[in-house]
PDB file as gemmi writes it, atoms N, CA and C in Angstrom:
CRYST1    1.000    1.000    1.000  90.00  90.00  90.00 P 1                      
ATOM      1  N   MET A   1     -59.218   9.926 158.335  1.00  0.00           N  
ATOM      2  CA  MET A   1     -60.259   9.059 158.853  1.00  0.00           C  
ATOM      3  C   MET A   1     -60.668   8.016 157.824  1.00  0.00           C  
ATOM      4  N   VAL A   2     -60.632   8.388 156.553  1.00  0.00           N  
ATOM      5  CA  VAL A   2     -60.964   7.426 155.502  1.00  0.00           C  
ATOM      6  C   VAL A   2     -59.944   6.291 155.516  1.00  0.00           C  
ATOM      7  N   GLU A   3     -58.668   6.627 155.576  1.00  0.00           N  
ATOM      8  CA  GLU A   3     -57.630   5.597 155.570  1.00  0.00           C  
ATOM      9  C   GLU A   3     -57.578   4.811 156.872  1.00  0.00           C  
ATOM     10  N   ALA A   4     -57.662   5.492 158.010  1.00  0.00           N  
ATOM     11  CA  ALA A   4     -57.504   4.819 159.295  1.00  0.00           C  
ATOM     12  C   ALA A   4     -58.720   4.008 159.695  1.00  0.00           C  
ATOM     13  N   PHE A   5     -59.922   4.576 159.513  1.00  0.00           N  
ATOM     14  CA  PHE A   5     -61.138   3.962 160.032  1.00  0.00           C  
ATOM     15  C   PHE A   5     -62.084   3.464 158.953  1.00  0.00           C  
ATOM     16  N   ASN A   6     -61.671   3.540 157.698  1.00  0.00           N  
ATOM     17  CA  ASN A   6     -62.545   3.176 156.592  1.00  0.00           C  
ATOM     18  C   ASN A   6     -63.826   4.020 156.626  1.00  0.00           C  
ATOM     19  N   ALA A   7     -63.659   5.290 157.012  1.00  0.00           N  
ATOM     20  CA  ALA A   7     -64.791   6.210 157.111  1.00  0.00           C  
ATOM     21  C   ALA A   7     -65.333   6.534 155.722  1.00  0.00           C  
ATOM     22  N   VAL A   8     -66.602   6.875 155.685  1.00  0.00           N  
ATOM     23  CA  VAL A   8     -67.268   7.292 154.457  1.00  0.00           C  
ATOM     24  C   VAL A   8     -67.563   8.782 154.583  1.00  0.00           C  
ATOM     25  N   GLU A   9     -67.037   9.564 153.641  1.00  0.00           N  
ATOM     26  CA  GLU A   9     -67.298  10.998 153.671  1.00  0.00           C  
ATOM     27  C   GLU A   9     -68.748  11.260 153.283  1.00  0.00           C  
ATOM     28  N   LEU A  10     -69.467  11.980 154.138  1.00  0.00           N  
ATOM     29  CA  LEU A  10     -70.865  12.290 153.886  1.00  0.00           C  
ATOM     30  C   LEU A  10     -71.046  13.710 153.369  1.00  0.00           C  
ATOM     31  N   ARG A  11     -70.243  14.636 153.885  1.00  0.00           N  
ATOM     32  CA  ARG A  11     -70.407  16.041 153.526  1.00  0.00           C  
ATOM     33  C   ARG A  11     -69.083  16.767 153.725  1.00  0.00           C  
ATOM     34  N   ARG A  12     -68.779  17.711 152.840  1.00  0.00           N  
ATOM     35  CA  ARG A  12     -67.570  18.524 152.954  1.00  0.00           C  
ATOM     36  C   ARG A  12     -67.921  19.923 152.476  1.00  0.00           C  
ATOM     37  N   ILE A  13     -67.742  20.923 153.369  1.00  0.00           N  
ATOM     38  CA  ILE A  13     -68.019  22.311 153.011  1.00  0.00           C  
ATOM     39  C   ILE A  13     -66.747  23.117 153.273  1.00  0.00           C  
ATOM     40  N   PRO A  14     -65.970  23.392 152.215  1.00  0.00           N  
ATOM     41  CA  PRO A  14     -64.748  24.180 152.398  1.00  0.00           C  
ATOM     42  C   PRO A  14     -65.037  25.679 152.264  1.00  0.00           C  
ATOM     43  N   ASN A  15     -64.140  26.505 152.825  1.00  0.00           N  
ATOM     44  CA  ASN A  15     -64.238  27.939 152.585  1.00  0.00           C  
ATOM     45  C   ASN A  15     -63.476  28.278 151.298  1.00  0.00           C  
ATOM     46  N   GLU A  16     -63.311  29.546 151.019  1.00  0.00           N  
ATOM     47  CA  GLU A  16     -62.694  29.956 149.756  1.00  0.00           C  
ATOM     48  C   GLU A  16     -61.217  29.570 149.626  1.00  0.00           C  
ATOM     49  N   VAL A  17     -60.526  29.268 150.740  1.00  0.00           N  
ATOM     50  CA  VAL A  17     -59.122  28.847 150.668  1.00  0.00           C  
ATOM     51  C   VAL A  17     -58.961  27.350 150.929  1.00  0.00           C  
ATOM     52  N   GLY A  18     -60.073  26.625 151.024  1.00  0.00           N  
ATOM     53  CA  GLY A  18     -60.017  25.175 151.143  1.00  0.00           C  
ATOM     54  C   GLY A  18     -60.082  24.612 152.547  1.00  0.00           C  
ATOM     55  N   LYS A  19     -60.086  25.477 153.571  1.00  0.00           N  
ATOM     56  CA  LYS A  19     -60.247  24.961 154.934  1.00  0.00           C  
ATOM     57  C   LYS A  19     -61.685  24.498 155.133  1.00  0.00           C  
ATOM     58  N   LEU A  20     -61.851  23.501 155.987  1.00  0.00           N  
ATOM     59  CA  LEU A  20     -63.185  22.953 156.227  1.00  0.00           C  
ATOM     60  C   LEU A  20     -63.991  23.834 157.169  1.00  0.00           C  
ATOM     61  N   ILE A  21     -65.106  24.315 156.682  1.00  0.00           N  
ATOM     62  CA  ILE A  21     -66.067  24.998 157.544  1.00  0.00           C  
ATOM     63  C   ILE A  21     -66.856  23.936 158.307  1.00  0.00           C  
ATOM     64  N   HIS A  22     -67.185  22.852 157.609  1.00  0.00           N  
ATOM     65  CA  HIS A  22     -67.925  21.741 158.209  1.00  0.00           C  
ATOM     66  C   HIS A  22     -67.721  20.506 157.339  1.00  0.00           C  
ATOM     67  N   ALA A  23     -67.575  19.357 157.997  1.00  0.00           N  
ATOM     68  CA  ALA A  23     -67.508  18.089 157.283  1.00  0.00           C  
ATOM     69  C   ALA A  23     -68.104  17.006 158.172  1.00  0.00           C  
ATOM     70  N   GLU A  24     -68.571  15.942 157.535  1.00  0.00           N  
ATOM     71  CA  GLU A  24     -69.127  14.802 158.264  1.00  0.00           C  
ATOM     72  C   GLU A  24     -68.616  13.519 157.628  1.00  0.00           C  
ATOM     73  N   VAL A  25     -68.244  12.575 158.470  1.00  0.00           N  
ATOM     74  CA  VAL A  25     -67.872  11.235 158.016  1.00  0.00           C  
ATOM     75  C   VAL A  25     -68.624  10.220 158.864  1.00  0.00           C  
ATOM     76  N   ARG A  26     -68.868   9.049 158.278  1.00  0.00           N  
ATOM     77  CA  ARG A  26     -69.505   7.956 159.019  1.00  0.00           C  
ATOM     78  C   ARG A  26     -68.462   6.875 159.256  1.00  0.00           C  
ATOM     79  N   ILE A  27     -68.306   6.478 160.509  1.00  0.00           N  
ATOM     80  CA  ILE A  27     -67.442   5.366 160.905  1.00  0.00           C  
ATOM     81  C   ILE A  27     -68.372   4.306 161.474  1.00  0.00           C  
ATOM     82  N   ASP A  28     -68.517   3.190 160.770  1.00  0.00           N  
ATOM     83  CA  ASP A  28     -69.518   2.175 161.106  1.00  0.00           C  
ATOM     84  C   ASP A  28     -70.885   2.854 161.206  1.00  0.00           C  
ATOM     85  N   ASP A  29     -71.499   2.908 162.396  1.00  0.00           N  
ATOM     86  CA  ASP A  29     -72.816   3.539 162.508  1.00  0.00           C  
ATOM     87  C   ASP A  29     -72.762   4.905 163.194  1.00  0.00           C  
ATOM     88  N   THR A  30     -71.575   5.492 163.291  1.00  0.00           N  
ATOM     89  CA  THR A  30     -71.393   6.769 163.979  1.00  0.00           C  
ATOM     90  C   THR A  30     -71.030   7.869 162.996  1.00  0.00           C  
ATOM     91  N   VAL A  31     -71.675   9.026 163.122  1.00  0.00           N  
ATOM     92  CA  VAL A  31     -71.334  10.186 162.306  1.00  0.00           C  
ATOM     93  C   VAL A  31     -70.468  11.114 163.152  1.00  0.00           C  
ATOM     94  N   VAL A  32     -69.307  11.497 162.611  1.00  0.00           N  
ATOM     95  CA  VAL A  32     -68.388  12.411 163.275  1.00  0.00           C  
ATOM     96  C   VAL A  32     -68.373  13.708 162.475  1.00  0.00           C  
ATOM     97  N   MET A  33     -68.597  14.832 163.165  1.00  0.00           N  
ATOM     98  CA  MET A  33     -68.567  16.144 162.523  1.00  0.00           C  
ATOM     99  C   MET A  33     -67.263  16.839 162.887  1.00  0.00           C  
ATOM    100  N   ILE A  34     -66.618  17.437 161.879  1.00  0.00           N  
ATOM    101  CA  ILE A  34     -65.314  18.062 162.076  1.00  0.00           C  
ATOM    102  C   ILE A  34     -65.236  19.377 161.312  1.00  0.00           C  
ATOM    103  N   ALA A  35     -64.267  20.201 161.688  1.00  0.00           N  
ATOM    104  CA  ALA A  35     -63.995  21.454 160.984  1.00  0.00           C  
ATOM    105  C   ALA A  35     -62.577  21.887 161.301  1.00  0.00           C  
ATOM    106  N   ASP A  36     -61.984  22.687 160.413  1.00  0.00           N  
ATOM    107  CA  ASP A  36     -60.694  23.307 160.694  1.00  0.00           C  
ATOM    108  C   ASP A  36     -60.906  24.485 161.620  1.00  0.00           C  
ATOM    109  N   GLY A  37     -59.843  24.910 162.311  1.00  0.00           N  
ATOM    110  CA  GLY A  37     -59.912  26.112 163.120  1.00  0.00           C  
ATOM    111  C   GLY A  37     -60.061  27.334 162.225  1.00  0.00           C  
ATOM    112  N   GLY A  38     -60.518  28.417 162.803  1.00  0.00           N  
ATOM    113  CA  GLY A  38     -60.692  29.662 162.066  1.00  0.00           C  
ATOM    114  C   GLY A  38     -60.785  30.832 163.015  1.00  0.00           C  
ATOM    115  N   ASP A  39     -61.100  31.997 162.488  1.00  0.00           N  
ATOM    116  CA  ASP A  39     -61.235  33.187 163.313  1.00  0.00           C  
ATOM    117  C   ASP A  39     -62.260  32.944 164.419  1.00  0.00           C  
ATOM    118  N   GLY A  40     -61.826  33.111 165.648  1.00  0.00           N  
ATOM    119  CA  GLY A  40     -62.710  32.914 166.787  1.00  0.00           C  
ATOM    120  C   GLY A  40     -62.910  31.468 167.196  1.00  0.00           C  
ATOM    121  N   TRP A  41     -62.421  30.544 166.400  1.00  0.00           N  
ATOM    122  CA  TRP A  41     -62.557  29.105 166.689  1.00  0.00           C  
ATOM    123  C   TRP A  41     -61.211  28.422 166.437  1.00  0.00           C  
ATOM    124  N   PRO A  42     -60.259  28.550 167.366  1.00  0.00           N  
ATOM    125  CA  PRO A  42     -58.937  27.961 167.127  1.00  0.00           C  
ATOM    126  C   PRO A  42     -58.990  26.433 167.078  1.00  0.00           C  
ATOM    127  N   ALA A  43     -58.084  25.866 166.289  1.00  0.00           N  
ATOM    128  CA  ALA A  43     -57.968  24.406 166.237  1.00  0.00           C  
ATOM    129  C   ALA A  43     -57.497  23.914 167.603  1.00  0.00           C  
ATOM    130  N   MET A  44     -57.968  22.740 168.012  1.00  0.00           N  
ATOM    131  CA  MET A  44     -57.558  22.175 169.289  1.00  0.00           C  
ATOM    132  C   MET A  44     -57.593  20.658 169.221  1.00  0.00           C  
ATOM    133  N   PRO A  45     -56.690  20.014 169.946  1.00  0.00           N  
ATOM    134  CA  PRO A  45     -56.739  18.560 169.995  1.00  0.00           C  
ATOM    135  C   PRO A  45     -57.950  18.105 170.797  1.00  0.00           C  
ATOM    136  N   ALA A  46     -58.337  16.871 170.592  1.00  0.00           N  
ATOM    137  CA  ALA A  46     -59.499  16.326 171.282  1.00  0.00           C  
ATOM    138  C   ALA A  46     -59.286  14.842 171.553  1.00  0.00           C  
ATOM    139  N   HIS A  47     -60.133  14.299 172.395  1.00  0.00           N  
ATOM    140  CA  HIS A  47     -60.217  12.854 172.598  1.00  0.00           C  
ATOM    141  C   HIS A  47     -61.552  12.421 172.008  1.00  0.00           C  
ATOM    142  N   VAL A  48     -61.510  11.452 171.107  1.00  0.00           N  
ATOM    143  CA  VAL A  48     -62.718  10.948 170.466  1.00  0.00           C  
ATOM    144  C   VAL A  48     -62.763   9.441 170.704  1.00  0.00           C  
ATOM    145  N   HIS A  49     -63.922   8.933 171.104  1.00  0.00           N  
ATOM    146  CA  HIS A  49     -64.084   7.493 171.339  1.00  0.00           C  
ATOM    147  C   HIS A  49     -65.108   6.961 170.351  1.00  0.00           C  
ATOM    148  N   VAL A  50     -64.719   5.939 169.589  1.00  0.00           N  
ATOM    149  CA  VAL A  50     -65.650   5.322 168.641  1.00  0.00           C  
ATOM    150  C   VAL A  50     -65.597   3.809 168.784  1.00  0.00           C  
ATOM    151  N   TYR A  51     -66.767   3.189 168.597  1.00  0.00           N  
ATOM    152  CA  TYR A  51     -66.837   1.738 168.548  1.00  0.00           C  
ATOM    153  C   TYR A  51     -66.709   1.296 167.105  1.00  0.00           C  
ATOM    154  N   VAL A  52     -65.914   0.257 166.887  1.00  0.00           N  
ATOM    155  CA  VAL A  52     -65.693  -0.302 165.554  1.00  0.00           C  
ATOM    156  C   VAL A  52     -65.872  -1.811 165.625  1.00  0.00           C  
ATOM    157  N   ARG A  53     -66.022  -2.428 164.473  1.00  0.00           N  
ATOM    158  CA  ARG A  53     -66.255  -3.886 164.447  1.00  0.00           C  
ATOM    159  C   ARG A  53     -65.016  -4.690 164.862  1.00  0.00           C  
ATOM    160  N   ASP A  54     -63.813  -4.197 164.507  1.00  0.00           N  
ATOM    161  CA  ASP A  54     -62.587  -4.943 164.780  1.00  0.00           C  
ATOM    162  C   ASP A  54     -61.495  -3.973 165.217  1.00  0.00           C  
ATOM    163  N   VAL A  55     -61.377  -3.783 166.524  1.00  0.00           N  
ATOM    164  CA  VAL A  55     -60.422  -2.802 167.051  1.00  0.00           C  
ATOM    165  C   VAL A  55     -58.988  -3.112 166.631  1.00  0.00           C  
ATOM    166  N   ASP A  56     -58.611  -4.381 166.571  1.00  0.00           N  
ATOM    167  CA  ASP A  56     -57.237  -4.729 166.196  1.00  0.00           C  
ATOM    168  C   ASP A  56     -56.932  -4.321 164.757  1.00  0.00           C  
ATOM    169  N   ALA A  57     -57.855  -4.595 163.850  1.00  0.00           N  
ATOM    170  CA  ALA A  57     -57.649  -4.252 162.441  1.00  0.00           C  
ATOM    171  C   ALA A  57     -57.598  -2.734 162.243  1.00  0.00           C  
ATOM    172  N   ILE A  58     -58.491  -2.013 162.889  1.00  0.00           N  
ATOM    173  CA  ILE A  58     -58.527  -0.553 162.746  1.00  0.00           C  
ATOM    174  C   ILE A  58     -57.278   0.067 163.366  1.00  0.00           C  
ATOM    175  N   TYR A  59     -56.833  -0.437 164.496  1.00  0.00           N  
ATOM    176  CA  TYR A  59     -55.613   0.055 165.139  1.00  0.00           C  
ATOM    177  C   TYR A  59     -54.425  -0.098 164.190  1.00  0.00           C  
ATOM    178  N   LYS A  60     -54.262  -1.283 163.611  1.00  0.00           N  
ATOM    179  CA  LYS A  60     -53.155  -1.516 162.665  1.00  0.00           C  
ATOM    180  C   LYS A  60     -53.274  -0.611 161.451  1.00  0.00           C  
ATOM    181  N   ARG A  61     -54.474  -0.448 160.949  1.00  0.00           N  
ATOM    182  CA  ARG A  61     -54.702   0.403 159.779  1.00  0.00           C  
ATOM    183  C   ARG A  61     -54.336   1.862 160.087  1.00  0.00           C  
ATOM    184  N   ALA A  62     -54.681   2.334 161.284  1.00  0.00           N  
ATOM    185  CA  ALA A  62     -54.379   3.719 161.666  1.00  0.00           C  
ATOM    186  C   ALA A  62     -52.881   3.969 161.753  1.00  0.00           C  
ATOM    187  N   LEU A  63     -52.109   2.958 162.122  1.00  0.00           N  
ATOM    188  CA  LEU A  63     -50.662   3.106 162.256  1.00  0.00           C  
ATOM    189  C   LEU A  63     -49.910   2.882 160.948  1.00  0.00           C  
ATOM    190  N   ALA A  64     -50.609   2.463 159.912  1.00  0.00           N  
ATOM    191  CA  ALA A  64     -49.958   2.134 158.636  1.00  0.00           C  
ATOM    192  C   ALA A  64     -49.145   3.305 158.113  1.00  0.00           C  
ATOM    193  N   LYS A  65     -47.994   2.986 157.579  1.00  0.00           N  
ATOM    194  CA  LYS A  65     -47.118   3.988 156.977  1.00  0.00           C  
ATOM    195  C   LYS A  65     -47.458   4.129 155.500  1.00  0.00           C  
ATOM    196  N   PRO A  66     -47.191   5.295 154.924  1.00  0.00           N  
ATOM    197  CA  PRO A  66     -47.510   5.505 153.498  1.00  0.00           C  
ATOM    198  C   PRO A  66     -46.773   4.523 152.593  1.00  0.00           C  
ATOM    199  N   LEU A  67     -47.464   4.064 151.587  1.00  0.00           N  
ATOM    200  CA  LEU A  67     -46.877   3.252 150.532  1.00  0.00           C  
ATOM    201  C   LEU A  67     -46.892   4.091 149.263  1.00  0.00           C  
ATOM    202  N   LEU A  68     -46.144   3.698 148.277  1.00  0.00           N  
ATOM    203  CA  LEU A  68     -46.029   4.491 147.064  1.00  0.00           C  
ATOM    204  C   LEU A  68     -47.353   4.737 146.373  1.00  0.00           C  
ATOM    205  N   TRP A  69     -48.264   3.784 146.423  1.00  0.00           N  
ATOM    206  CA  TRP A  69     -49.483   3.884 145.624  1.00  0.00           C  
ATOM    207  C   TRP A  69     -50.711   4.337 146.413  1.00  0.00           C  
ATOM    208  N   ARG A  70     -50.577   4.606 147.720  1.00  0.00           N  
ATOM    209  CA  ARG A  70     -51.756   5.061 148.454  1.00  0.00           C  
ATOM    210  C   ARG A  70     -51.351   5.927 149.631  1.00  0.00           C  
ATOM    211  N   ILE A  71     -52.287   6.692 150.074  1.00  0.00           N  
ATOM    212  CA  ILE A  71     -52.097   7.502 151.275  1.00  0.00           C  
ATOM    213  C   ILE A  71     -52.329   6.596 152.472  1.00  0.00           C  
ATOM    214  N   ALA A  72     -51.631   6.835 153.561  1.00  0.00           N  
ATOM    215  CA  ALA A  72     -51.848   6.062 154.778  1.00  0.00           C  
ATOM    216  C   ALA A  72     -52.155   7.006 155.923  1.00  0.00           C  
ATOM    217  N   ALA A  73     -52.740   6.457 156.962  1.00  0.00           N  
ATOM    218  CA  ALA A  73     -53.151   7.274 158.097  1.00  0.00           C  
ATOM    219  C   ALA A  73     -51.942   7.826 158.857  1.00  0.00           C  
ATOM    220  N   GLY A  74     -50.958   6.973 159.149  1.00  0.00           N  
ATOM    221  CA  GLY A  74     -49.736   7.427 159.791  1.00  0.00           C  
ATOM    222  C   GLY A  74     -49.887   7.924 161.219  1.00  0.00           C  
ATOM    223  N   ALA A  75     -50.874   7.441 161.953  1.00  0.00           N  
ATOM    224  CA  ALA A  75     -51.043   7.835 163.351  1.00  0.00           C  
ATOM    225  C   ALA A  75     -49.944   7.195 164.197  1.00  0.00           C  
ATOM    226  N   ILE A  76     -49.806   7.678 165.429  1.00  0.00           N  
ATOM    227  CA  ILE A  76     -48.865   7.046 166.361  1.00  0.00           C  
ATOM    228  C   ILE A  76     -49.655   6.391 167.487  1.00  0.00           C  
ATOM    229  N   SER A  77     -49.090   5.354 168.048  1.00  0.00           N  
ATOM    230  CA  SER A  77     -49.776   4.590 169.085  1.00  0.00           C  
ATOM    231  C   SER A  77     -49.811   5.339 170.403  1.00  0.00           C  
ATOM    232  N   VAL A  78     -50.961   5.307 171.039  1.00  0.00           N  
ATOM    233  CA  VAL A  78     -51.121   5.784 172.409  1.00  0.00           C  
ATOM    234  C   VAL A  78     -51.243   4.567 173.331  1.00  0.00           C  
ATOM    235  N   GLN A  79     -51.978   3.554 172.858  1.00  0.00           N  
ATOM    236  CA  GLN A  79     -52.145   2.318 173.615  1.00  0.00           C  
ATOM    237  C   GLN A  79     -52.567   1.214 172.667  1.00  0.00           C  
ATOM    238  N   GLU A  80     -51.854   0.090 172.687  1.00  0.00           N  
ATOM    239  CA  GLU A  80     -52.278  -1.064 171.899  1.00  0.00           C  
ATOM    240  C   GLU A  80     -53.619  -1.554 172.438  1.00  0.00           C  
ATOM    241  N   PRO A  81     -54.464  -2.121 171.562  1.00  0.00           N  
ATOM    242  CA  PRO A  81     -55.757  -2.619 172.038  1.00  0.00           C  
ATOM    243  C   PRO A  81     -55.587  -3.700 173.108  1.00  0.00           C  
ATOM    244  N   ILE A  82     -56.262  -3.485 174.234  1.00  0.00           N  
ATOM    245  CA  ILE A  82     -56.240  -4.444 175.341  1.00  0.00           C  
ATOM    246  C   ILE A  82     -57.618  -4.506 175.979  1.00  0.00           C  
ATOM    247  N   LYS A  83     -57.879  -5.606 176.639  1.00  0.00           N  
ATOM    248  CA  LYS A  83     -59.115  -5.807 177.392  1.00  0.00           C  
ATOM    249  C   LYS A  83     -58.800  -5.527 178.846  1.00  0.00           C  
ATOM    250  N   LYS A  84     -59.562  -4.606 179.458  1.00  0.00           N  
ATOM    251  CA  LYS A  84     -59.366  -4.294 180.879  1.00  0.00           C  
ATOM    252  C   LYS A  84     -60.588  -4.739 181.669  1.00  0.00           C  
ATOM    253  N   GLU A  85     -61.039  -3.922 182.609  1.00  0.00           N  
ATOM    254  CA  GLU A  85     -62.112  -4.315 183.525  1.00  0.00           C  
ATOM    255  C   GLU A  85     -63.506  -4.269 182.917  1.00  0.00           C  
ATOM    256  N   ASP A  86     -63.703  -3.536 181.850  1.00  0.00           N  
ATOM    257  CA  ASP A  86     -65.052  -3.446 181.277  1.00  0.00           C  
ATOM    258  C   ASP A  86     -65.214  -4.426 180.118  1.00  0.00           C  
ATOM    259  N   GLU A  87     -66.332  -4.307 179.396  1.00  0.00           N  
ATOM    260  CA  GLU A  87     -66.633  -5.266 178.319  1.00  0.00           C  
ATOM    261  C   GLU A  87     -65.962  -4.939 176.992  1.00  0.00           C  
ATOM    262  N   ASP A  88     -65.129  -3.898 176.943  1.00  0.00           N  
ATOM    263  CA  ASP A  88     -64.508  -3.466 175.694  1.00  0.00           C  
ATOM    264  C   ASP A  88     -63.047  -3.878 175.597  1.00  0.00           C  
ATOM    265  N   LYS A  89     -62.619  -4.116 174.366  1.00  0.00           N  
ATOM    266  CA  LYS A  89     -61.197  -4.170 174.051  1.00  0.00           C  
ATOM    267  C   LYS A  89     -60.923  -2.822 173.411  1.00  0.00           C  
ATOM    268  N   ARG A  90     -59.961  -2.057 173.948  1.00  0.00           N  
ATOM    269  CA  ARG A  90     -59.784  -0.665 173.552  1.00  0.00           C  
ATOM    270  C   ARG A  90     -58.316  -0.350 173.310  1.00  0.00           C  
ATOM    271  N   GLY A  91     -58.080   0.477 172.291  1.00  0.00           N  
ATOM    272  CA  GLY A  91     -56.750   0.992 172.007  1.00  0.00           C  
ATOM    273  C   GLY A  91     -56.847   2.450 171.621  1.00  0.00           C  
ATOM    274  N   GLY A  92     -55.697   3.096 171.471  1.00  0.00           N  
ATOM    275  CA  GLY A  92     -55.720   4.506 171.119  1.00  0.00           C  
ATOM    276  C   GLY A  92     -54.608   4.884 170.171  1.00  0.00           C  
ATOM    277  N   VAL A  93     -54.899   5.837 169.306  1.00  0.00           N  
ATOM    278  CA  VAL A  93     -53.909   6.384 168.379  1.00  0.00           C  
ATOM    279  C   VAL A  93     -54.030   7.911 168.382  1.00  0.00           C  
ATOM    280  N   LYS A  94     -52.927   8.575 168.011  1.00  0.00           N  
ATOM    281  CA  LYS A  94     -52.910  10.037 167.934  1.00  0.00           C  
ATOM    282  C   LYS A  94     -52.628  10.435 166.499  1.00  0.00           C  
ATOM    283  N   ASP A  95     -53.474  11.311 165.951  1.00  0.00           N  
ATOM    284  CA  ASP A  95     -53.301  11.718 164.559  1.00  0.00           C  
ATOM    285  C   ASP A  95     -52.406  12.947 164.448  1.00  0.00           C  
ATOM    286  N   ALA A  96     -52.166  13.383 163.227  1.00  0.00           N  
ATOM    287  CA  ALA A  96     -51.256  14.501 162.965  1.00  0.00           C  
ATOM    288  C   ALA A  96     -51.738  15.808 163.588  1.00  0.00           C  
ATOM    289  N   GLY A  97     -53.022  15.948 163.871  1.00  0.00           N  
ATOM    290  CA  GLY A  97     -53.563  17.143 164.500  1.00  0.00           C  
ATOM    291  C   GLY A  97     -53.626  17.045 166.016  1.00  0.00           C  
ATOM    292  N   ASP A  98     -52.991  16.027 166.583  1.00  0.00           N  
ATOM    293  CA  ASP A  98     -52.940  15.772 168.027  1.00  0.00           C  
ATOM    294  C   ASP A  98     -54.258  15.293 168.624  1.00  0.00           C  
ATOM    295  N   THR A  99     -55.218  14.906 167.797  1.00  0.00           N  
ATOM    296  CA  THR A  99     -56.438  14.303 168.320  1.00  0.00           C  
ATOM    297  C   THR A  99     -56.132  12.859 168.696  1.00  0.00           C  
ATOM    298  N   ILE A 100     -56.572  12.463 169.866  1.00  0.00           N  
ATOM    299  CA  ILE A 100     -56.413  11.072 170.296  1.00  0.00           C  
ATOM    300  C   ILE A 100     -57.721  10.351 170.036  1.00  0.00           C  
ATOM    301  N   TRP A 101     -57.635   9.268 169.277  1.00  0.00           N  
ATOM    302  CA  TRP A 101     -58.784   8.459 168.904  1.00  0.00           C  
ATOM    303  C   TRP A 101     -58.743   7.176 169.733  1.00  0.00           C  
ATOM    304  N   TRP A 102     -59.725   7.022 170.617  1.00  0.00           N  
ATOM    305  CA  TRP A 102     -59.900   5.784 171.369  1.00  0.00           C  
ATOM    306  C   TRP A 102     -60.863   4.920 170.558  1.00  0.00           C  
ATOM    307  N   ILE A 103     -60.395   3.745 170.199  1.00  0.00           N  
ATOM    308  CA  ILE A 103     -61.210   2.832 169.372  1.00  0.00           C  
ATOM    309  C   ILE A 103     -61.469   1.576 170.193  1.00  0.00           C  
ATOM    310  N   ALA A 104     -62.680   1.075 170.110  1.00  0.00           N  
ATOM    311  CA  ALA A 104     -63.050  -0.058 170.949  1.00  0.00           C  
ATOM    312  C   ALA A 104     -64.016  -0.986 170.232  1.00  0.00           C  
ATOM    313  N   THR A 105     -63.970  -2.251 170.641  1.00  0.00           N  
ATOM    314  CA  THR A 105     -64.920  -3.260 170.200  1.00  0.00           C  
ATOM    315  C   THR A 105     -65.453  -3.945 171.450  1.00  0.00           C  
ATOM    316  N   LYS A 106     -66.767  -4.073 171.548  1.00  0.00           N  
ATOM    317  CA  LYS A 106     -67.349  -4.821 172.677  1.00  0.00           C  
ATOM    318  C   LYS A 106     -67.030  -6.300 172.470  1.00  0.00           C  
ATOM    319  N   VAL A 107     -66.408  -6.904 173.457  1.00  0.00           N  
ATOM    320  CA  VAL A 107     -66.021  -8.314 173.336  1.00  0.00           C  
ATOM    321  C   VAL A 107     -66.772  -9.203 174.318  1.00  0.00           C  
ATOM    322  N   GLU A 108     -67.558  -8.633 175.193  1.00  0.00           N  
ATOM    323  CA  GLU A 108     -68.364  -9.434 176.132  1.00  0.00           C  
ATOM    324  C   GLU A 108     -69.818  -9.085 175.966  1.00  0.00           C  
TER     325      GLU A 108                                                      
END                                                                             
């Protein structure tokens, strides 16, 4: 999320083996809470929708491939950003954990 969405890590609480019990990141003005799966709480894919300032830039950033000097998001495209019937321009990417991130910018 840091690489793809320029998220700011707010909190990270790992367990004794390093899995996340709880974490929070801020994407623009939205706080997203996440955790790894565990006993009684299996990991599962999800659909997450967030508004960002520039959907085209964030979409490209999410699809970026790793370079030698930095980590990259490496998501795969679900839908290039397009404007449909509503006031949003929206696109989607799928991350390595199978979560689909719908990203949008209000354009009207």
